[in-house]
N, C-alpha and C positions, 0 to 999 in steps of 0.2 A: 157810544158803547159805555156801559157802566164799568167803573174800575173794579177789577177782580180782587178778591180777598188775598189771593196768593199769586206769585209769579209762576213761571214755568208752564204756561198754557200752550205748549207746542202742538199738542194734538188738535186743538181748536183751530189754530192758525194754519196748520197743514191741510185740514179739511177745507178751510176758507180759500186757500191758494191752489188746492188740488195738487199738492206735492208730497213727497215722503217726509215724515217728521224729522229725519236726520238732516234734511236740507235747511231746517229752521235754525237761525243763529240766535241763541237765547241768552241775552244779557239781563234777563229779568229774574233769574233764579241763581242764588248764591251757592254754587256747587264747585267742587274742586275741578279746575280745568283739565287735570290729568285724566279724568274719567275714573271708573271703578278699577280696583286692583284686578289683575288677571286671575288671581286665585279665587276671587268671588265668582267670576264667570265659569271657571273650571268646576267649582263645587256645585253650582246650580246644575250644570250639565250632568254631572255624575250622580246627583241626588235624585234625578227623575228615573222612573216614576214613583219610587218609594215615598218621596216627600209629599206626593199628592194622594197616596192611597192609605196613609196612616195619619192619625191625629198628631198635632205637634207635641214635641217633648216639652212639657210645661216646666220641668225642673231645669233643663238646659245647663247641666253642670259645667261643661267645658267652657261655654260662653261666660258663665258667671265667674269662673276662676280667672279667666282672662281679664274681665272687667275689674275684679277685686285687685288683681295684681297691678293693673294700669292705674287705678285711682287710690289704692291704699285703703279702700273702704272695706269694712267687714261684710260678709255675705248677708247678714241679717239687715243691713242697711240698703241693700240693692233691690230695686224694683224694675223689672223689664216691662216694656209697654209698646203699644202700637204707634210709636212716633212721639215727638215732642209735644204736639198739641194734645194728644190723648193723656199724656203724663201730666201736663199742666192742669188739665181738667181734674184729673185724679187727685193731684196735690191740693187743689182748691176745695174739693169735696172732703178730703181728709182733715184739712185744717179748719174749714168752715168759717172763714172770716165774714163779717158783715160789710166791712169797708176795706178796700185794698188801695194803697198808695202806689201810683205808677208814674215814673218819669215819662213825659210826653215830649216828642213823638215816641211811639213804640210800635213793635211788631203787631200787625193788625189782628193776629189770632188772640192776642192777650185780652183786649176788651171783650171780644166774643166769648172767650172762656169764662171770664169773670162774671159777665151778665148771665151766662148759661148756668153758672153755679149759684145764682141767686144773690150775688154780692153786688156792691156798688163800687165802681171804679172812681177813685179820687185822683184827678190829674195833678201832676207837679210839672210845671213848665220848665224846660231846660233852657236857661238863658244862653243865647248865642249857640244853641244846639250842643252844649256841653253840660254834663251833670256835675254840679258842685255838691258833694255829699253834705257839706256843712249847712246847706239850705234845706236839706231833706229832713223833715221832722214829722214822723207819723203820729206822735202824741198830739201835736198842735192841730193835725188834720183829723183827729179822732179815728185813726185807722188801726185795726188790729193786725194788719198784715202789710208787707211791702213786697212788691215784685220788681226785681232788678234784672238787667241783662248786661252781660259782659263777655266778649265785646258787644257793644250795643248795636242793635238793629233798629233803625237804618243808619245811624250816624257813624258807626265804626269805632266809637270811643271805648278804650279798654280801661276799666277801673283798676287802679293800683291795689294789689293784693293786701298790702299792709294797711293802707288807708281804709279799704273796705272792711277788713277785719276789725279795725279800731272803731269804725262807725257802728258795726253790728254789735259790738260789745257795749256801746253806749245806749243800746235799745233792747235790753234783755227781755222785756215783756211782749215783744212783737213776734208774730210769725214771719219768717223770711223765706221767700222763694227766689233763687238765683238761676236764671237761664244762662247756661254756658254752652249754648249750641255751637258757638264758633271758637271755643277755648282751645281747640287743637292748634290754632294759629298763634296763640300766646299761652302755651302750657304752663309757664312759670307763674301766671297770674291766677290760676285756679285756687279755689278755696278748699278743695278736697286734699286730704281727708280731715284736716283739723276742725273744720266747721261742724262735723258730724257729732261732736261732743255737745253741741248746743241743741236744746229741745226745740221742737216745732220749726224745723229747718229742712228745706228741700233744695237740692241742686239738680237741675235738669240738664241732660246731655243728649246730643244727637249722634246717631251712627250713620246717617244717610247723606249729610251735607259734605263732610270732609272726605268720605269715601265715595261720593258721587253716585249714589244708588237710590234716588228718591222714589223710584217705582216700587221699592220694597219699603215697608213701614215698620221700623224698629228703632227704639231708643231706650234710654234707661234713666232712672233717677236714683240718686243717693240721698238718704234722709237719716235723721236720728232714728234709732230702732223703733221707738213707739210710733212715730209718724209713718215709717215704712210699713209697719204691721197694719196700720189703719188703711193705708193705700192698697195693700194687697187684699185686705178683706173686702174692699169695695170693688175690686177688679172683676171683670167678667172672666168666664172660663176661656182658656186658650187665647190670651191677649196678643200673642205674636205667632205668626205662621211659621211652619217648619223651614221653608225656603229662606225666610227672613232671618231666622236664627242661625242657619248654616252660613249664610252670606256674611252676617255680622262676625261670626267666629273666624271665617276665612280672612276677612278684612283686618281684624285685629292681629292676626298672626303675621301679617305681611309688614313687618317693621321697616323693611326697605322702602316700601311705598310711602310710609309716613315721612321718612327722612327726605326722600326725593321730592315729595310734595311741599315740604317746608322750605327746602332749598329753592324750588321753583317759585314759590310764593314770594320769598324774600328778594329774589332776583327780579321778578316781573312787576310786583306791585308799585315800586317807585316809578318805573317807566310808564305804567298805566296812568298814574296821577299826572305825570309830566305831559303825556299825550293829551289828556283831557284839558289841561291848562292851555296847551298850544292851540286847541280848538276853540278857545275863548270861554271855556266853562270853568266853574269854581268848585273843585272837589274838596270835601273835608278830609283831613288826614284820617286814615282808617287802619285799624288793627285786624280787620276781617277781609275776606276775599270779595270786597265790593266797595263802591264809593258812592256816597251821597253827594249829588252835584247840584249846585245852585246855577240856574240857567240865566243867560243874559236877558236884560229887559226886552220885552216884546215877544219872547218865546216861551211857550208853555209846554209842560211835559205831555199833556194830552195831544196837543197839535203835533209835537215831534214824534210821538208814538204812532200817530195816525199816518204820518208820512213814511216812517220806517216800516210799518207793518206790511204794505204790499211788496216790499223788498225782502220779506222773510226774516225781519229782524225784530225781536221783542225786547222792550225795555220796561222798567218798573216805574210807572207814574205814581205820583204822590198827592193827587188832587184831593183825595178823601182821607188823608192821614192828618189827624189833628196835630197842630203845631208845625205843619209843613205847608201843604198847598201845592198848586199847580206850577209854581215857580221852581220846583225841585224835581229831581229824577234820580233813581238809584240804578247804578250799573254794576253788574257782576264782573269780576276779573275773569277773563278768558285767555286763550292762547294768543300769542303775538300776531299770528295770521288773522285770527278773528278780530283783534283790535284794529288791524289795518283796514279790514273790511268795514268795521263800524266807523272808523275815522273818515273813510271815503264817502260813506253814506251821509255822515253828519256834515261834511264839507259841501256836499250837494244840497243838503237842506239849507245851510247858511247862504249859499249862492242864490238859491231860489227865493229866499226871503229878503234879500238885499233890495 
C-alpha cells in the first residue's frame, strides 16, 4: 500500500476491518488525546439546523476578537481559513516566491503546497535531524522565501524564540513563513505578535490539532498587514463553514481545557518517551504531542505498520519522507491506556520477529 500524504485514516481502516471507526487506535495523527472540549460538542448540537440553512458569517467578529486577544495581533493582520494547508497555499500565493528554502525532513503537505504554487522547494538537510539556524542561509541558496516549522514536524524540535528572532533579523530581504501548528504546547516560543512588524511575514496556526477536532476545517494566519490583505484578496468566498467557526469560538473560550491539556501533556509525554525506549525504540526528544522514532536494525516502519494494521492500530510511516526513510516511524501521544495497548502490540511484533 502506498504511503498516505496524511495520517488519521481511520475511516479507511474501519472499512477494511469491518468495524466502527471509534474502535481504531490512531497513533498516526497528532491530536490532543483529551479529545475536543465539551463546549465544542454542545455548540454544534445547539447550532443545528440554523448553521446548515444559512451561509457562514464571513466576518466572524467574536472569533476574530478571541484570536486577537490570544495572539496580540491586530485584526487587520488576521486571516481565517479552511485549515493550515489551505492557509499555507494562500500565503505562498500572496508572497509568490520562486524558490523556497525548507529544512528537511518536513511535513509532507509543505512540498505539495510549494509545487502547487509554482515555486521550487530547495531542501536544507537537518544534520542529526536537528535544525542549526546558523547553517540556514537563504541568500546562498538563492531563495526568496524560507518556510520553518516550530515545533518541527516530524522531529518535535522547538526553535528558541530569541534565536529564531535574531536569525530572522539577519535576513531582512526574505519572505518568512512560520508554521506554528503545535505552538500551543510551547506557547512561550511563539513569534507573535512581535514578528508582525516585519514585512512579508506569515505565521500559520491550527485550531483543530490542539482542540482535537480535525473533522472540522478551520485555522488562521497572522501576517503583516500588507501580506494579510493580499491573502484575503486571493481567498474564495466563505472560506470557513459556520459550524467550524462556532466550534473554534467555543474551543477558545474553554481556557480550562487548555490548562488541563497542557498539564496532561507535560505529565504524560516523558512517560511515553520512556515506554518507547523500554521497547527498544529510539525516540527523539519532542516539544510536540508526538515522537519521531528510529527503529531497530532489521525492522521497517512499513513492515511494522502492516503487522499492526489488522489489530486496528495506525502508525505514521516515513518511507517517503525525504531525509528519513523506512527506518523511522512517528507516533502520536495518546492516553496511557492506549499506550499500554500499543506496547503490548509492539511486544508481540518483536517476539514474532525474533
